[in-house]
C-alpha positions as CSV (number, residue, x, y, z in Angstrom):
1,M,67.8,94.0,128.0
2,S,70.9,91.9,128.9
3,R,74.4,92.8,127.6
4,P,77.5,90.6,127.3
5,T,79.6,90.6,130.4
6,S,82.7,92.8,130.1
7,F,86.1,92.4,131.7
8,P,86.9,94.7,134.6
9,A,88.4,98.1,133.9
10,Q,92.1,98.6,134.5
11,L,94.3,101.7,134.8
12,P,97.8,101.8,133.2
13,H,100.4,101.3,136.0
14,H,102.5,104.3,134.9
15,L,99.6,106.7,135.2
16,V,98.8,105.5,138.7
17,E,102.5,105.9,139.8
18,R,102.9,109.3,138.2
19,A,99.6,110.7,139.7
20,V,100.2,109.4,143.2
21,L,103.8,110.6,143.3
22,A,102.7,114.0,142.3
23,A,100.0,114.0,145.0
24,L,102.5,112.9,147.6
25,E,104.9,115.5,146.6
26,E,102.2,118.2,146.8
27,D,101.2,117.1,150.3
28,L,104.6,116.3,151.8
29,G,106.6,119.1,150.2
30,L,110.3,119.4,151.2
31,A,110.0,118.6,154.9
32,G,107.5,115.8,155.1
33,D,104.6,115.3,157.5
34,L,105.5,117.7,160.3
35,T,102.5,116.7,162.5
36,S,103.4,113.0,162.5
37,Q,107.1,113.8,163.0
38,A,106.2,116.0,165.9
39,T,103.7,113.7,167.7
40,L,104.6,110.1,166.8
41,S,107.7,108.1,167.7
42,L,109.8,106.8,164.9
43,F,109.1,103.3,166.4
44,A,105.3,103.6,166.6
45,T,103.3,101.2,164.4
46,A,99.7,101.7,163.2
47,T,96.9,99.4,162.2
48,A,94.1,101.1,160.3
49,T,90.7,100.1,158.9
50,L,89.4,101.7,155.8
51,S,85.6,101.5,155.8
52,A,82.5,103.0,154.1
53,R,80.4,105.4,156.1
54,E,77.7,105.4,153.5
55,P,76.6,102.9,150.7
56,G,78.2,103.2,147.3
57,V,80.5,101.8,144.6
58,I,84.2,101.6,145.2
59,A,86.8,103.0,142.7
60,G,90.5,103.9,143.1
61,L,91.8,101.1,145.3
62,N,95.0,100.9,143.1
63,L,95.7,104.6,143.7
64,A,95.2,104.2,147.4
65,A,97.5,101.2,147.5
66,A,100.1,103.1,145.6
67,A,99.9,106.0,148.0
68,F,100.8,103.7,151.0
69,R,103.4,101.8,149.0
70,L,105.2,104.9,147.7
71,V,105.3,106.9,150.9
72,G,107.9,104.5,152.3
73,S,108.7,100.9,153.0
74,N,107.0,98.3,155.2
75,V,103.4,99.6,154.8
76,N,100.9,96.9,154.0
77,F,97.7,97.8,152.2
78,A,95.3,94.8,152.0
79,P,92.0,95.4,150.1
80,Q,89.0,93.4,151.1
81,L,87.1,94.3,147.9
82,A,87.7,95.2,144.3
83,D,87.0,98.4,142.3
84,G,83.4,98.2,141.0
85,D,82.1,96.4,144.1
86,T,79.1,97.8,145.9
87,V,79.5,98.5,149.6
88,A,77.1,99.1,152.5
89,A,77.7,101.6,155.3
90,G,80.1,100.2,157.8
91,K,81.7,97.7,155.3
92,I,85.4,97.3,155.6
93,I,87.1,98.1,152.3
94,A,90.8,97.5,153.3
95,T,93.2,97.3,156.2
96,V,96.5,99.1,156.5
97,S,99.4,98.4,158.7
98,G,103.0,99.6,159.1
99,P,105.1,102.5,160.6
100,A,102.6,105.0,162.0
101,R,104.3,108.0,160.5
102,L,104.1,106.6,157.0
103,V,100.5,105.4,157.4
104,M,99.4,108.9,158.6
105,S,101.5,110.6,155.8
106,A,99.7,108.7,153.0
107,E,96.2,108.8,154.5
108,R,94.9,111.9,152.9
109,V,96.3,111.2,149.4
110,A,94.8,107.7,149.5
111,L,91.4,109.0,150.7
112,N,91.3,111.9,148.3
113,F,91.6,109.5,145.3
114,L,89.2,107.0,146.8
115,N,86.5,109.5,147.9
116,H,86.4,111.3,144.6
117,L,86.5,108.3,142.3
118,S,84.1,106.2,144.4
119,G,81.7,109.2,144.3
120,I,81.9,109.1,140.5
121,A,81.4,105.3,140.4
122,T,78.4,105.6,142.7
123,L,76.7,108.3,140.7
124,T,77.4,106.5,137.5
125,R,75.8,103.3,138.9
126,T,72.7,105.3,139.9
127,Y,72.4,106.6,136.2
128,V,73.0,103.1,134.9
129,D,70.4,101.6,137.2
130,A,67.9,104.3,136.1
131,V,68.0,103.1,132.5
132,A,68.0,99.4,133.2
133,G,65.8,97.4,130.8
134,T,66.4,99.8,127.9
135,K,69.1,99.5,125.3
136,A,70.6,102.9,126.2
137,R,74.1,103.0,127.7
138,I,75.3,105.8,130.0
139,C,78.6,107.4,129.0
140,D,80.8,110.3,130.1
141,T,82.2,113.3,128.2
142,R,85.5,115.2,128.1
143,K,84.2,117.5,130.9
144,T,86.6,116.3,133.5
145,I,89.0,117.8,136.0
146,P,92.3,118.6,134.2
147,G,94.9,115.9,135.0
148,L,92.3,113.4,136.4
149,R,90.6,112.4,133.2
150,A,91.9,108.9,132.9
151,F,91.0,108.2,136.6
152,Q,87.5,109.8,136.3
153,K,86.7,107.8,133.2
154,Y,88.0,104.7,134.9
155,A,85.6,105.4,137.8
156,V,82.8,105.7,135.3
157,R,83.6,102.2,134.0
158,C,83.7,100.9,137.6
159,G,80.2,102.2,138.0
160,G,79.0,100.4,134.9
161,G,79.1,103.3,132.4
162,A,80.9,103.6,129.1
163,N,83.5,106.0,128.0
164,H,83.2,108.6,125.3
165,R,86.4,109.7,123.6
166,Y,89.3,110.4,125.9
167,S,90.7,113.3,124.0
168,L,90.6,115.3,120.8
169,N,92.8,112.7,119.1
170,D,90.6,109.7,119.8
171,A,88.0,110.3,117.2
172,I,86.3,113.0,115.2
173,L,83.4,114.8,116.8
174,I,81.9,117.4,114.5
175,K,80.1,120.0,116.7
176,D,77.9,123.0,115.8
177,N,80.9,125.4,115.5
178,H,82.7,123.1,113.1
179,I,79.5,122.9,111.0
180,A,79.2,126.7,111.1
181,V,82.7,127.3,109.8
182,A,82.5,124.4,107.3
183,G,79.2,125.8,105.9
184,S,76.9,122.9,106.3
185,V,76.4,119.5,107.9
186,T,77.1,117.8,104.5
187,A,80.3,119.8,103.9
188,A,81.6,119.2,107.4
189,Y,80.9,115.4,107.2
190,Q,82.3,115.0,103.8
191,S,85.6,116.8,104.8
192,A,85.9,114.6,107.8
193,S,85.3,111.5,105.8
194,A,88.0,112.4,103.3
195,F,90.4,113.2,106.2
196,A,89.9,110.2,108.5
197,G,91.7,106.9,108.4
198,H,89.6,103.8,108.2
199,L,89.9,103.2,112.0
200,V,88.9,106.7,113.0
201,A,85.3,107.1,114.1
202,I,83.3,110.1,113.0
203,E,80.4,111.5,115.0
204,I,78.4,114.6,114.0
205,E,76.3,116.7,116.3
206,V,72.9,117.9,115.1
207,T,70.4,120.2,116.8
208,S,67.3,119.6,114.6
209,L,65.6,116.9,112.7
210,L,66.5,118.6,109.4
211,E,70.1,118.4,110.3
212,L,69.7,114.8,111.3
213,E,68.3,113.9,107.9
214,E,71.1,115.8,106.2
215,A,73.7,114.0,108.3
216,L,72.2,110.6,107.4
217,A,72.0,111.5,103.7
218,A,75.7,112.4,104.0
219,G,76.5,108.9,105.3
220,A,76.8,109.6,109.0
221,R,77.0,106.4,111.1
222,I,77.2,108.1,114.6
223,V,75.0,111.1,115.4
224,L,74.9,113.2,118.5
225,L,71.4,114.6,119.2
226,D,72.1,117.8,121.1
227,N,69.7,119.3,123.6
228,M,66.6,117.8,122.1
229,D,63.4,117.2,124.1
230,N,62.0,113.7,124.5
231,A,59.4,114.2,121.7
232,M,62.1,115.2,119.3
233,L,64.4,112.4,120.4
234,A,61.7,109.9,119.7
235,R,61.0,111.4,116.3
236,A,64.8,111.3,115.6
237,V,64.9,107.6,116.4
238,A,62.0,107.0,114.0
239,I,63.7,109.0,111.2
240,N,67.0,107.2,111.8
241,A,65.3,103.7,111.5
242,G,68.4,102.0,112.7
243,R,70.8,103.5,110.2
244,A,73.1,105.2,112.6
245,T,74.1,105.0,116.3
246,L,72.3,107.7,118.1
247,E,73.6,109.5,121.2
248,A,71.5,111.9,123.2
249,S,73.3,114.7,125.1
250,G,72.7,118.0,126.8
251,N,70.7,118.7,130.0
252,V,70.9,115.1,131.0
253,K,69.9,115.0,134.7
254,L,69.0,112.0,136.8
255,D,65.3,112.8,137.0
256,R,65.1,112.8,133.2
257,V,67.5,110.1,132.1
258,R,65.0,107.2,132.2
259,S,62.6,109.1,129.8
260,I,65.5,109.8,127.5
261,A,66.4,106.2,127.4
262,E,62.8,105.2,126.6
263,T,62.9,107.2,123.3
264,G,65.1,104.4,121.9
265,V,68.5,106.2,121.7
266,D,71.6,104.0,121.9
267,F,73.8,106.2,124.2
268,I,73.2,109.0,126.7
269,S,76.2,111.1,127.5
270,T,76.4,113.4,130.5
271,S,79.0,115.4,132.3
272,Q,77.0,115.1,135.5
273,I,78.7,111.8,136.4
274,T,82.2,113.3,136.4
275,M,81.6,116.9,137.3
276,G,78.6,116.6,139.5
277,A,79.4,113.6,141.7
278,T,79.6,114.1,145.5
279,P,82.7,112.3,147.0
280,L,81.7,109.0,148.7
281,D,82.2,109.2,152.5
282,L,85.0,106.7,153.3
283,G,87.1,106.9,156.5
284,L,90.4,105.5,157.9
285,D,90.3,104.6,161.6
286,V,93.8,104.2,163.0
287,E,95.1,102.6,166.2
288,I,98.7,103.4,167.2
289,A,101.0,101.1,169.2
290,G,104.6,101.2,170.4
291,A,104.7,104.9,170.8
292,K,107.9,104.7,172.8
293,P,111.2,103.4,171.7
């Protein structure tokens, strides 16, 4: 099933600057890179090649570029690819050149962002490919590393996935504990409808087919089907009959995601793509020249 082509994801510039500056401050501290200062001449220059050591999907090039730019002047970062591009093992991703001390000082910060985010993009693409041909879309959750949510969700988009809400103030998601306190699915949904502005989306979580029917009767237009097996998901799709957007969530592993998609749900959300992704193996190979003044 084909979908309209979407524009590439983009990170706000100020978030990139703030995160990279914090990472450089964490790594360089008050004295800077002692190893480079102790072993490399102030006049030494470096040329480095950033390449993939395994196949995957790239994400985080803007963060890497900022790391080399913000560590000092005269460092040139030249990407050969764009975020979202697929790479084979051995493929050159970018080249870096400039004062050797500065290149070495920014290397780890740049790679930390790239390795981590490319790992998320790669795993997301694997999930997206697994449901190809169905109408289901893979999306993330709010289960992210504190402070890195914007970047992890950006990586999900680079991998072809979709984003769930970014934070508690994005939309209303009525979960089982809200329903328990409110007294019923109907009471919770009606309260949320009375509270929300016309542009605020409301999703309600249900754990049974009876709760689904109650939610639909209350007017729900987005329903999260929590921890249902495939047979129950298929039955939920039939009961819904196109009235609401259905999202399946809970225990979504790669070996099961295709069968979930084939039940006919619209979205499948999983924390695996942000919290379970292995960093993609990328490396920076450096050549130093002009070691003596």
